[in-house]
C-alpha positions as CSV (number, residue, x, y, z in Angstrom):
1,M,14.0,258.6,0.2
2,M,12.3,261.7,-1.2
3,Q,13.4,262.8,-4.7
4,N,14.6,266.1,-3.6
5,E,16.9,264.5,-1.1
6,T,19.1,263.5,-4.0
7,D,19.6,267.0,-5.2
8,N,22.7,267.6,-3.1
9,I,24.5,264.6,-4.6
10,R,27.2,266.0,-7.1
11,I,28.8,263.9,-9.7
12,A,31.8,264.3,-12.0
13,I,31.4,262.1,-15.2
14,T,34.3,261.2,-17.4
15,S,34.6,259.2,-20.6
16,D,36.2,259.6,-24.0
17,S,32.7,258.9,-25.5
18,I,30.5,261.9,-25.8
19,S,27.4,259.7,-26.2
20,H,28.3,257.7,-23.1
21,R,28.8,260.8,-21.0
22,N,25.7,262.4,-22.1
23,F,23.6,259.3,-21.5
24,L,25.0,259.1,-18.0
25,Q,24.3,262.8,-17.4
26,K,20.7,262.4,-18.5
27,S,20.3,259.4,-16.3
28,M,21.7,261.1,-13.2
29,E,19.6,264.2,-13.7
30,H,16.5,262.2,-14.2
31,N,17.0,260.9,-10.8
32,G,17.7,264.4,-9.2
33,I,21.5,264.1,-9.2
34,Q,23.6,267.1,-10.0
35,V,26.3,266.7,-12.6
36,V,29.0,269.2,-12.0
37,L,31.6,268.1,-14.6
38,N,31.2,266.2,-17.8
39,E,34.4,265.9,-19.9
40,S,37.0,263.5,-21.4
41,L,39.7,262.1,-19.1
42,T,42.4,264.7,-19.9
43,E,44.7,267.0,-18.0
44,K,42.0,269.6,-18.2
45,F,39.5,267.3,-16.5
46,M,42.0,266.6,-13.7
47,A,42.6,270.3,-13.2
48,K,38.9,271.0,-12.9
49,L,38.4,268.1,-10.6
50,D,40.7,269.7,-8.0
51,H,38.6,272.9,-8.0
52,I,35.0,271.7,-7.8
53,E,32.9,270.1,-5.1
54,S,31.9,266.6,-6.2
55,D,30.8,263.6,-4.1
56,V,31.7,260.9,-6.7
57,V,33.6,260.5,-10.0
58,L,31.8,258.2,-12.5
59,F,34.3,256.9,-14.9
60,D,33.1,255.0,-18.0
61,V,35.7,252.3,-18.6
62,E,34.7,251.2,-22.1
63,A,35.8,254.1,-24.2
64,I,39.1,255.3,-22.9
65,E,41.7,256.4,-25.5
66,D,45.2,255.1,-25.2
67,E,46.7,258.5,-24.8
68,H,44.5,259.2,-21.7
69,L,45.7,256.1,-19.8
70,E,48.2,258.2,-17.8
71,Y,45.3,260.3,-16.5
72,L,43.4,257.2,-15.4
73,D,46.4,256.1,-13.3
74,Q,46.5,259.7,-11.9
75,L,42.8,259.6,-11.1
76,L,42.9,256.2,-9.4
77,E,46.1,257.1,-7.3
78,Q,45.5,260.7,-6.4
79,S,41.8,261.5,-6.4
80,R,40.5,262.6,-3.1
81,I,37.0,261.8,-4.4
82,P,35.5,258.3,-4.4
83,I,35.4,256.7,-7.9
84,I,32.7,254.4,-9.5
85,I,33.9,252.5,-12.5
86,N,31.0,252.0,-15.0
87,D,30.5,250.4,-18.4
88,V,27.6,251.9,-20.3
89,S,28.3,249.4,-23.3
90,A,26.5,246.8,-21.0
91,L,23.2,248.3,-22.3
92,T,23.9,247.7,-26.0
93,L,21.4,244.9,-26.2
94,N,18.6,247.1,-24.8
95,E,17.1,244.2,-22.8
96,A,14.6,245.7,-20.2
97,K,15.7,243.4,-17.3
98,A,19.3,243.9,-18.0
99,S,18.9,247.6,-18.2
100,S,16.8,247.8,-15.0
101,K,19.4,245.9,-13.1
102,W,22.2,248.1,-14.4
103,N,20.4,251.3,-13.4
104,H,19.5,249.9,-10.0
105,N,23.1,248.7,-9.3
106,L,24.7,252.1,-10.3
107,L,22.3,254.1,-8.2
108,Q,22.9,251.7,-5.3
109,K,26.6,252.2,-5.6
110,I,26.1,255.9,-5.6
111,A,23.8,255.7,-2.6
112,D,26.4,253.5,-0.7
113,I,29.5,255.5,-1.6
114,T,27.7,258.8,-0.5
115,G,26.3,257.4,2.7
116,R,22.7,257.6,1.6
117,N,20.1,255.0,1.7
118,S,18.9,253.6,-1.7
119,W,16.1,255.2,-3.5
120,E,13.6,254.2,-6.1
121,A,14.8,254.8,-9.7
122,D,13.1,254.9,-13.1
123,F,15.2,255.4,-16.0
124,S,12.5,254.4,-18.4
125,K,12.4,257.9,-19.9
126,V,16.1,257.8,-21.0
127,E,17.2,255.4,-23.7
128,L,20.4,255.1,-25.5
129,F,20.2,252.0,-27.7
130,E,17.8,250.3,-30.1
131,T,17.9,246.6,-30.9
132,T,19.3,247.3,-34.4
133,N,21.1,250.5,-34.1
134,R,22.8,252.5,-31.4
135,V,20.7,255.7,-31.1
136,K,21.3,258.7,-28.8
137,V,18.5,260.6,-27.1
138,K,17.0,263.3,-29.4
139,D,14.4,265.9,-28.6
140,K,13.5,266.1,-32.3
141,D,13.0,263.4,-34.8
142,E,13.0,265.2,-38.1
143,L,13.2,263.4,-41.4
144,A,16.3,264.4,-43.3
145,K,15.9,267.1,-45.8
146,N,19.6,268.1,-46.0
147,V,22.0,265.2,-46.7
148,W,25.8,265.5,-47.1
149,V,28.2,262.8,-48.2
150,L,31.6,262.7,-46.5
151,G,34.1,261.0,-48.7
152,A,37.5,259.9,-47.3
153,S,40.3,257.5,-47.8
154,L,43.8,257.4,-46.3
155,G,43.8,259.7,-43.4
156,G,40.1,260.0,-43.5
157,P,39.1,258.5,-40.0
158,D,41.0,261.1,-38.0
159,A,39.7,263.9,-40.4
160,L,36.1,262.7,-39.9
161,K,36.6,262.6,-36.1
162,R,37.9,266.1,-36.0
163,F,35.0,267.2,-38.2
164,L,32.2,265.5,-36.4
165,I,33.2,266.5,-33.0
166,H,32.4,270.0,-33.8
167,I,29.0,269.5,-35.3
168,P,26.2,270.5,-32.8
169,E,23.4,268.0,-32.3
170,E,20.7,270.6,-33.4
171,L,22.2,271.1,-36.9
172,P,19.4,270.2,-39.5
173,V,21.5,267.8,-41.5
174,A,22.3,264.1,-42.0
175,F,25.6,262.6,-43.3
176,I,26.5,259.5,-45.3
177,I,30.1,258.5,-45.0
178,A,31.9,256.7,-47.8
179,Q,35.2,255.8,-46.3
180,H,37.6,253.5,-48.2
181,I,38.0,250.7,-45.8
182,G,38.1,246.9,-45.5
183,E,34.8,245.2,-45.0
184,N,35.7,243.9,-41.6
185,F,36.3,247.4,-40.3
186,V,33.0,249.0,-41.3
187,S,31.2,248.4,-38.0
188,L,34.4,249.3,-36.1
189,L,34.6,252.7,-37.9
190,A,31.0,253.4,-36.9
191,E,31.7,252.5,-33.3
192,Q,34.8,254.7,-33.2
193,L,33.3,257.8,-34.8
194,D,30.1,257.5,-32.6
195,R,32.2,258.3,-29.6
196,Y,33.0,261.8,-30.8
197,T,29.6,263.3,-31.8
198,E,26.1,263.9,-30.7
199,F,24.9,262.4,-33.9
200,N,24.0,258.8,-34.4
201,V,26.7,256.9,-36.3
202,F,25.8,253.5,-37.5
203,V,25.5,251.1,-40.5
204,P,21.7,251.4,-41.4
205,R,19.4,248.4,-41.9
206,E,17.5,248.5,-45.2
207,G,14.3,250.4,-44.8
208,Y,15.7,252.7,-42.1
209,V,14.3,256.3,-42.5
210,I,17.1,258.7,-42.5
211,R,16.8,261.6,-40.1
212,H,18.6,264.8,-39.3
213,G,21.2,263.9,-36.6
214,D,22.1,260.6,-38.4
215,V,25.5,259.6,-39.7
216,L,25.2,256.5,-42.0
217,I,28.2,254.4,-42.8
218,T,28.2,253.0,-46.4
219,P,29.1,249.3,-46.5
220,T,31.7,248.1,-48.9
221,D,29.5,245.7,-51.0
222,K,26.4,247.8,-51.6
223,R,25.3,251.3,-52.7
224,I,23.2,253.3,-50.4
225,A,20.2,254.9,-51.9
226,I,17.5,257.0,-50.3
227,N,14.0,256.4,-51.8
228,P,11.3,259.0,-52.1
229,I,9.9,258.5,-48.6
230,G,13.5,258.8,-47.1
231,A,14.1,255.2,-46.4
232,V,17.5,253.4,-47.0
233,E,17.6,251.0,-50.0
234,Y,20.7,248.8,-50.7
235,K,21.6,248.4,-54.3
236,D,23.9,246.0,-56.0
237,I,27.0,247.4,-57.4
238,T,26.6,247.0,-61.2
239,E,29.2,249.6,-62.3
240,S,32.8,248.9,-61.9
241,A,34.6,250.9,-59.1
242,K,38.3,251.0,-58.3
243,Y,37.6,251.6,-54.6
244,T,35.0,250.4,-52.1
245,P,32.7,251.9,-51.1
246,S,32.7,254.1,-54.1
247,I,32.5,257.8,-53.1
248,N,31.5,258.6,-56.7
249,H,28.4,256.3,-56.4
250,A,27.6,257.7,-53.0
251,I,27.6,261.4,-54.0
252,S,25.8,260.6,-57.4
253,D,23.0,258.7,-55.6
254,I,22.5,261.5,-53.0
255,A,22.7,264.2,-55.7
256,T,19.9,262.5,-57.6
257,R,17.7,262.2,-54.5
258,Y,18.3,265.6,-52.8
259,K,19.6,267.9,-55.6
260,N,20.4,271.4,-54.2
261,N,19.7,270.1,-50.7
262,A,22.7,267.8,-51.0
263,G,26.4,268.5,-50.4
264,A,29.7,266.6,-50.4
265,I,32.9,267.1,-48.4
266,I,36.0,265.4,-49.7
267,F,38.5,264.7,-47.1
268,S,42.1,263.2,-47.0
269,G,42.8,260.4,-49.6
270,M,45.2,259.0,-52.1
271,C,43.1,258.7,-55.3
272,D,40.7,260.7,-57.4
273,D,37.4,259.0,-56.2
274,G,34.8,261.6,-55.8
275,V,35.6,263.6,-58.9
276,D,32.7,262.2,-61.0
277,G,30.2,262.3,-58.1
278,C,31.0,265.9,-57.3
279,A,30.6,266.9,-60.9
280,S,27.1,265.3,-60.9
281,L,26.3,267.2,-57.6
282,V,27.3,270.5,-59.1
283,K,24.9,270.1,-62.0
284,K,22.2,269.4,-59.5
285,G,23.0,272.6,-57.6
286,G,24.6,271.1,-54.5
287,Q,27.5,272.1,-52.5
288,V,31.1,270.7,-52.9
289,W,33.6,271.3,-50.2
290,I,37.0,269.9,-49.6
291,Q,39.5,269.5,-46.8
292,D,42.4,272.0,-47.2
293,P,45.2,269.9,-48.9
294,E,47.8,271.2,-46.4
295,S,45.9,269.6,-43.6
296,C,45.5,266.2,-45.3
297,V,47.6,263.1,-44.6
298,I,47.3,262.6,-48.4
299,S,45.9,265.4,-50.4
300,A,45.3,263.7,-53.9
301,M,41.6,263.2,-53.5
302,P,40.5,266.8,-52.6
303,E,43.1,268.2,-55.1
304,S,41.7,266.1,-57.9
305,V,38.2,267.4,-57.1
306,A,39.4,271.1,-56.9
307,K,40.9,270.6,-60.4
308,T,37.7,269.4,-62.0
309,V,34.8,271.4,-60.4
310,S,34.2,274.6,-58.7
311,V,34.7,274.1,-55.0
312,D,32.5,276.2,-52.7
313,F,34.6,276.0,-49.6
314,S,37.9,274.6,-48.3
315,G,39.3,274.2,-44.8
316,T,40.6,272.1,-42.1
317,P,38.1,269.5,-40.6
318,E,37.5,271.9,-37.7
319,I,36.9,274.8,-40.0
320,L,34.7,272.8,-42.3
321,A,32.5,272.0,-39.4
322,K,32.1,275.6,-38.2
323,Q,31.4,276.6,-41.8
324,L,28.6,274.1,-42.0
325,V,27.0,275.5,-39.0
326,S,27.2,279.0,-40.4
327,F,25.8,277.8,-43.8
328,Y,22.7,276.5,-42.3
329,K,22.4,279.5,-39.9
330,N,22.6,281.9,-42.8
331,T,20.5,280.1,-45.4
332,H,17.6,278.5,-43.3
């Protein structure tokens, strides 16, 4: 089958994971297939689906949110368009043979369901995962010059999600998240947040070189420091801390390394962790922002920071994200 014969195949992609959807879109377009819709499985998606011309709906089953299950039932029962149920998470091991088989099987399903013959496929130019960290496709691979610590406690995961979903992939910044959480939930936090952003969210290995577009999750039993060449170093916690991971430690370490190219945003939380770190950051010339207390589940953490240091900006998670985009647009 000639490559241009696939141009008239139109696919609608739905998943609650931005990274999964965009990987699927890049994969389809690489093989000459037109993606006409790419959104979460919501009422909005269902409405658009009724008004577009699509040959197939490609539904990624791994990442559906509970509140969207009703739309899955509606999609399966009412859709006039054939549906392929897919699971991108099968590629997490990045094994060449498994990846090739997955790619071939998906394209074969599309060919069968649209009445075409199979065609030769090569997805080798499109990658989603490394063996150690889940990494999204990036056009640029720029070492991080601007690094912000996102500190959060009770109510933090939702605030972080609302913030990260509005951060565009081209923003020249990297984030380090210090979220008070149990040790067993660190990887789960990374997995959940990774669904909502074009950035790469993961717990880094020691020696990983931090890049713009990264979101590093701080473990509970170590301090993350960035050495002079930009690589992650884990340090033992020698100073006592009431909470783990310590937001104070995270901000102080990044302030020391990046000085006026560093920043901190303090989100919802029920303690005063972050106050000392923000004070250190201000002395180095960095930015200190807080979540608007009225939008917090618990406002003690941002309020404690605001009482101690001069806060440069305050807003809801969505407004904080938009302000960060404006900040780099106007200062760089």
